[in-house]
C-alpha positions as CSV (number, residue, x, y, z in Angstrom):
1,X,-0.3,-0.3,12.8
2,X,-1.0,3.1,11.3
3,X,0.5,3.6,7.9
4,X,3.8,4.9,7.7
5,X,4.9,7.8,5.5
6,X,7.7,7.1,3.6
7,X,10.5,9.3,1.9
8,X,12.4,7.3,-0.7
9,X,15.6,9.3,-1.8
10,X,17.8,8.2,-4.6
11,X,14.7,6.5,-5.7
12,X,16.1,4.8,-9.0
13,X,13.8,2.4,-10.7
14,X,12.1,1.9,-7.3
15,X,13.7,-1.0,-5.7
16,X,13.3,0.1,-2.0
17,X,9.7,1.1,-2.8
18,X,8.8,-2.3,-4.2
19,X,10.5,-3.9,-1.0
20,X,8.1,-1.7,0.8
21,X,5.3,-2.9,-0.9
22,X,6.4,-6.8,-0.7
23,X,6.7,-6.5,3.1
24,X,3.0,-5.7,3.2
25,X,3.8,-3.1,5.9
26,X,1.2,-0.5,5.7
27,X,2.9,2.5,4.3
28,X,2.5,5.2,1.9
29,X,5.5,6.8,-0.1
30,X,5.0,10.6,0.2
31,X,7.7,11.1,-2.3
32,X,10.3,9.9,-4.4
33,X,13.4,11.8,-5.4
34,X,15.9,11.1,-8.2
35,X,17.7,13.1,-11.0
36,X,18.2,10.3,-13.2
37,X,15.4,10.7,-15.9
38,X,15.5,7.3,-17.5
39,X,15.4,5.8,-14.1
40,X,12.4,8.2,-13.1
41,X,10.4,6.9,-16.3
42,X,10.7,3.5,-15.0
43,X,9.6,4.6,-11.5
44,X,6.7,6.3,-12.8
45,X,5.7,3.4,-15.1
46,X,5.5,0.9,-12.0
47,X,4.5,3.4,-9.4
48,X,2.2,5.9,-11.1
49,X,0.4,7.4,-8.2
50,X,3.7,8.4,-6.2
51,X,4.9,11.9,-6.4
52,X,8.2,12.0,-8.1
53,X,10.4,14.9,-7.6
54,X,12.7,14.9,-10.6
55,X,15.3,17.3,-8.8
56,X,18.8,17.3,-6.9
57,X,18.6,16.3,-3.0
58,X,20.6,19.4,-2.2
59,X,17.4,21.4,-4.0
60,X,15.2,20.5,-1.3
61,X,14.8,22.8,1.7
62,X,14.5,21.9,5.7
63,X,11.1,23.4,5.4
64,X,10.2,21.4,2.3
65,X,11.5,18.1,4.1
66,X,9.2,19.2,7.1
67,X,6.3,19.4,5.1
68,X,6.4,15.9,3.8
69,X,6.0,15.0,7.4
70,X,7.6,11.6,6.9
71,X,8.5,9.0,9.4
72,X,10.4,6.6,7.6
73,X,13.5,7.2,5.0
74,X,14.9,4.6,2.4
75,X,17.8,5.5,0.5
76,X,20.6,4.4,-1.7
77,X,23.3,7.0,-1.8
78,X,25.7,7.2,-4.6
79,X,28.3,4.2,-4.3
80,X,31.1,5.6,-6.7
81,X,33.1,7.3,-3.6
82,X,33.1,4.3,-1.5
83,X,33.4,1.2,-3.9
84,X,36.6,-0.8,-3.8
85,X,37.6,-0.6,-7.5
86,X,37.1,3.1,-7.4
87,X,39.2,6.0,-6.4
88,X,37.7,6.2,-3.0
89,X,37.2,9.8,-2.7
90,X,34.8,9.5,0.1
91,X,34.1,12.9,1.4
92,X,36.1,14.6,-1.0
93,X,34.0,13.0,-4.1
94,X,31.3,15.5,-4.9
95,X,28.7,12.6,-5.3
96,X,28.9,12.4,-1.5
97,X,27.7,16.0,-1.2
98,X,23.9,14.9,-1.3
99,X,24.5,12.6,1.2
100,X,26.2,15.0,3.4
101,X,23.3,17.4,3.0
102,X,20.8,14.8,4.3
103,X,23.2,14.3,7.3
104,X,23.2,18.3,8.0
105,X,19.3,18.2,7.5
106,X,18.2,15.2,9.6
107,X,19.2,17.0,13.4
108,X,17.4,19.9,12.2
109,X,14.0,18.1,11.1
110,X,10.8,19.3,13.3
111,X,10.1,15.4,13.7
112,X,12.9,12.7,13.4
113,X,11.7,9.4,11.2
114,X,11.1,6.5,13.1
115,X,13.0,4.2,10.6
116,X,15.9,4.9,8.4
117,X,17.0,2.1,5.8
118,X,20.1,3.0,4.0
119,X,22.0,1.1,1.2
120,X,25.6,1.2,0.1
121,X,28.7,-0.4,-0.9
122,X,31.7,-2.6,0.4
123,X,33.9,0.2,1.9
124,X,31.3,2.4,2.8
125,X,31.8,0.9,6.5
126,X,35.4,2.1,6.6
127,X,35.0,5.5,5.2
128,X,34.7,9.2,6.9
129,X,31.4,9.2,5.6
130,X,30.1,6.5,7.5
131,X,31.7,7.9,10.7
132,X,30.0,10.9,10.3
133,X,26.8,9.3,9.9
134,X,27.0,7.2,13.0
135,X,28.1,10.5,14.7
136,X,25.0,12.3,13.4
137,X,22.4,9.4,14.1
138,X,24.2,9.0,17.6
139,X,23.4,12.6,18.4
140,X,20.0,12.4,17.2
141,X,19.5,9.5,19.7
142,X,19.5,6.5,17.4
143,X,21.3,3.3,18.0
144,X,22.7,1.1,15.2
145,X,23.8,-2.4,14.2
146,X,25.7,-3.5,10.9
147,X,25.2,-6.7,9.2
148,X,27.0,-8.5,6.1
149,X,24.1,-10.5,4.4
150,X,23.7,-12.6,1.2
151,X,20.4,-13.2,-0.6
152,X,21.3,-17.0,-0.7
153,X,21.9,-17.1,3.1
154,X,19.0,-14.8,4.1
155,X,16.3,-15.9,1.9
156,X,17.6,-19.6,1.0
157,X,16.2,-19.5,-2.4
158,X,17.6,-16.7,-4.6
159,X,20.8,-17.9,-6.5
160,X,21.7,-14.3,-7.1
161,X,24.6,-13.3,-5.2
162,X,26.7,-10.1,-4.7
163,X,29.8,-9.5,-6.4
164,X,32.3,-6.6,-6.1
165,X,29.8,-4.1,-5.5
166,X,26.8,-4.4,-3.2
167,X,27.4,-4.4,0.7
168,X,24.0,-2.9,1.8
169,X,23.7,-0.8,4.8
170,X,20.5,-0.4,6.3
171,X,19.8,2.0,9.2
172,X,16.5,1.3,11.1
173,X,15.5,3.8,13.4
174,X,12.7,3.0,15.8
175,X,10.7,4.5,18.5
176,X,10.1,1.1,20.6
177,X,12.7,-1.4,20.4
178,X,12.7,-5.1,21.2
179,X,15.2,-7.8,20.5
180,X,14.0,-8.9,16.9
181,X,15.5,-11.7,14.6
182,X,15.4,-12.4,10.8
183,X,16.4,-16.1,10.4
184,X,18.9,-17.3,9.5
185,X,21.5,-14.7,9.9
186,X,19.9,-11.3,10.5
187,X,19.8,-10.7,14.1
188,X,18.6,-7.5,15.6
189,X,20.1,-7.8,19.1
190,X,18.9,-5.1,21.3
191,X,19.3,-6.7,24.9
192,X,18.3,-3.6,26.7
193,X,15.7,-1.0,26.1
194,X,16.9,2.2,24.7
195,X,15.5,5.8,25.0
196,X,13.4,5.2,21.7
197,X,15.4,5.1,18.4
198,X,17.7,2.2,17.0
199,X,19.8,2.2,14.1
200,X,20.8,-1.0,11.9
201,X,23.1,-1.3,9.3
202,X,22.8,-4.2,6.7
203,X,25.2,-5.3,3.8
204,X,24.8,-7.8,1.1
205,X,27.8,-9.9,0.7
206,X,30.2,-10.0,-2.3
207,X,30.8,-13.0,-4.0
208,X,34.5,-13.3,-2.7
209,X,33.2,-13.0,0.8
210,X,30.2,-15.2,0.7
211,X,30.5,-18.8,2.4
212,X,31.3,-21.1,-0.5
213,X,28.5,-23.3,0.4
214,X,26.2,-20.9,-0.7
215,X,27.5,-20.8,-4.2
216,X,27.5,-24.9,-4.8
217,X,25.0,-26.1,-7.1
218,X,24.4,-28.8,-4.6
219,X,22.6,-26.6,-2.2
220,X,19.1,-28.0,-2.7
221,X,17.7,-24.9,-0.3
222,X,18.6,-22.5,-3.7
223,X,16.3,-22.7,-6.4
224,X,17.6,-23.5,-9.8
225,X,18.2,-20.7,-12.4
226,X,15.4,-22.0,-14.5
227,X,12.9,-20.9,-12.2
228,X,13.9,-17.2,-13.0
229,X,14.2,-17.6,-16.8
230,X,11.8,-16.1,-19.3
231,X,9.9,-18.9,-21.3
232,X,9.5,-17.3,-24.5
233,X,12.3,-15.0,-25.9
234,X,14.5,-14.4,-28.8
235,X,17.8,-15.9,-27.8
236,X,19.7,-14.9,-30.8
237,X,19.2,-11.2,-29.5
238,X,21.1,-12.0,-26.5
239,X,23.8,-14.9,-27.7
240,X,27.4,-13.4,-27.1
241,X,29.2,-12.4,-30.1
242,X,31.9,-14.7,-31.7
243,X,34.5,-12.2,-31.0
244,X,33.7,-11.9,-27.2
245,X,33.7,-15.9,-27.1
246,X,37.0,-16.1,-28.3
247,X,38.6,-13.2,-26.3
248,X,37.0,-14.0,-23.1
249,X,36.0,-17.7,-23.1
250,X,38.3,-18.2,-20.2
251,X,37.1,-15.5,-18.1
252,X,33.5,-16.0,-18.3
253,X,31.4,-17.0,-15.3
254,X,29.2,-20.0,-17.1
255,X,26.1,-21.3,-15.5
256,X,23.3,-23.5,-16.7
257,X,19.5,-23.4,-16.1
258,X,20.1,-26.1,-13.2
259,X,22.7,-24.1,-11.7
260,X,21.9,-22.6,-8.1
261,X,24.2,-19.8,-8.2
262,X,24.9,-16.7,-10.3
263,X,27.2,-13.6,-9.7
264,X,26.1,-9.8,-9.4
265,X,25.3,-8.3,-12.6
266,X,26.7,-4.6,-12.8
267,X,25.5,-1.8,-14.9
268,X,28.0,-2.8,-17.6
269,X,26.6,-6.2,-18.3
270,X,25.9,-6.8,-21.8
271,X,28.4,-4.3,-22.9
272,X,31.8,-5.8,-21.1
273,X,32.6,-9.3,-20.5
274,X,34.6,-9.4,-17.7
275,X,33.3,-9.3,-14.1
276,X,30.0,-7.7,-15.2
277,X,27.6,-11.0,-14.5
278,X,27.2,-14.7,-15.4
279,X,26.1,-15.9,-18.7
280,X,23.9,-18.8,-19.4
281,X,24.8,-21.7,-21.2
282,X,21.6,-22.7,-23.3
283,X,22.9,-25.7,-24.6
284,X,22.5,-27.9,-21.4
285,X,23.4,-31.4,-22.8
286,X,26.9,-29.9,-24.1
287,X,29.8,-30.5,-21.8
288,X,31.8,-27.5,-21.3
289,X,34.9,-29.4,-19.9
290,X,34.8,-31.1,-23.3
291,X,34.6,-28.2,-25.3
292,X,37.4,-26.1,-23.4
293,X,39.8,-29.1,-23.8
294,X,39.0,-29.4,-27.4
295,X,40.4,-25.7,-27.9
296,X,44.0,-26.4,-28.0
297,X,46.0,-26.1,-31.3
298,X,42.5,-25.0,-33.2
299,X,42.6,-22.1,-35.5
300,X,40.4,-19.1,-34.5
301,X,37.7,-19.9,-36.7
302,X,37.7,-23.7,-35.3
303,X,37.9,-22.3,-31.7
304,X,34.6,-20.1,-32.2
305,X,32.8,-22.9,-34.1
306,X,33.3,-24.9,-30.8
307,X,32.4,-22.4,-28.5
308,X,29.1,-21.7,-30.4
309,X,28.2,-25.1,-29.7
310,X,27.5,-24.2,-26.0
311,X,25.1,-21.4,-27.2
312,X,26.3,-18.9,-24.3
313,X,23.9,-16.1,-23.9
314,X,23.3,-13.3,-21.7
315,X,20.4,-13.0,-19.1
316,X,17.5,-10.9,-20.2
317,X,16.8,-7.5,-18.1
318,X,13.6,-9.4,-17.2
319,X,15.7,-12.7,-15.9
320,X,17.8,-10.4,-14.0
321,X,14.9,-8.4,-12.1
322,X,13.4,-11.9,-11.5
323,X,16.8,-13.0,-9.7
324,X,16.6,-9.6,-7.6
325,X,13.4,-10.3,-6.2
326,X,11.3,-8.1,-8.3
327,X,7.8,-9.3,-8.8
328,X,6.4,-10.7,-12.3
329,X,4.3,-7.4,-12.9
330,X,7.6,-5.2,-12.6
331,X,8.2,-3.7,-15.6
332,X,9.7,-1.2,-18.1
333,X,8.5,1.3,-20.7
334,X,8.7,0.1,-24.0
335,X,11.1,2.8,-25.2
336,X,13.6,1.8,-22.3
337,X,16.5,-0.1,-24.3
338,X,18.2,-3.3,-23.3
339,X,21.1,-1.4,-22.4
340,X,19.6,1.2,-20.4
341,X,17.6,-1.6,-18.6
342,X,21.1,-3.5,-17.9
343,X,22.4,-0.1,-16.4
344,X,19.4,0.5,-14.3
345,X,19.5,-3.0,-12.7
346,X,23.2,-3.1,-12.5
347,X,24.1,-3.8,-8.9
348,X,20.9,-3.3,-7.5
349,X,19.7,-4.4,-4.2
350,X,17.7,-7.5,-3.5
351,X,14.0,-6.6,-3.1
352,X,13.1,-9.6,-1.0
353,X,16.0,-9.1,1.4
354,X,14.9,-5.6,2.0
355,X,11.2,-6.5,2.2
356,X,12.0,-9.2,4.9
357,X,14.3,-6.5,7.0
358,X,11.2,-3.9,6.8
359,X,8.7,-6.6,7.8
360,X,10.4,-7.6,10.7
361,X,11.5,-4.1,11.9
362,X,8.1,-2.7,11.8
363,X,6.4,-5.8,13.5
């Protein structure tokens, strides 16, 4: 197979690039584009030989796109205009402008790409922007399908689940189409031969939408969290502050190293307690039910003392990267702060899910 020439838009820390590498599909990322300077530093740290354009997508001309001569696009457009907890500004949100520019450029390229993978959130599928996307790729001769996926159901091993933010859309545009399947529940269903292009959309489920059987610790097909934890860390740096324990004790999603599930980690993890991701109970032998039942009629100081017995801590950035399917060698520059690492990893795609999609699509 001839190596693909890949253009990576909204490249961030390189989750798509890492998925491409994990897929083992012959490919070269001819350019990555992002304006986030911190993300770009992480990207260059992990992919030092990839040309990285620190500029807006709107700043790239049609001629520049054509000169890159790519036949695959990987992209994760801004999600804020579509997320359910936001204003859902859709096309009126300025953060959509860069993607609208891509849709304007696409039909005018000298050569259309062979594949497109696009990632976004729950809510994108009912947006006017999505409708324009479908209209545009349809006019270009692409066919498409959409899927709702979960790392636990697709990979049957990753306990990391998506909450609130990620529904991932991927569009695959292919010149030559056959019926293809990814087990257990990703189905590329093209029962008839098309004229040469196909588009496929996929979504990573949100926690509230996932079949509850994938959330149970009894599901032995999913690996324990302990497999993703760091062996040698200073836990004191990650313990929840006493005041946070007292205020948010009943709102925390608490898991143990033996658990086989976790909720999505958002960019606010480590700063905000509610709905930003699971916390780990390091004191495995302490019964959490006993601790919570004992809190009645205690003073604040006594409640804190009891809650501290659980040794609740945040997952480290490295552990979150592990849960998201990044390989052990993926890292961060030393100057990247913990807060910055959490923000960059927040709501990230699962590398192994995307790798599997790329691998199957390019067979």
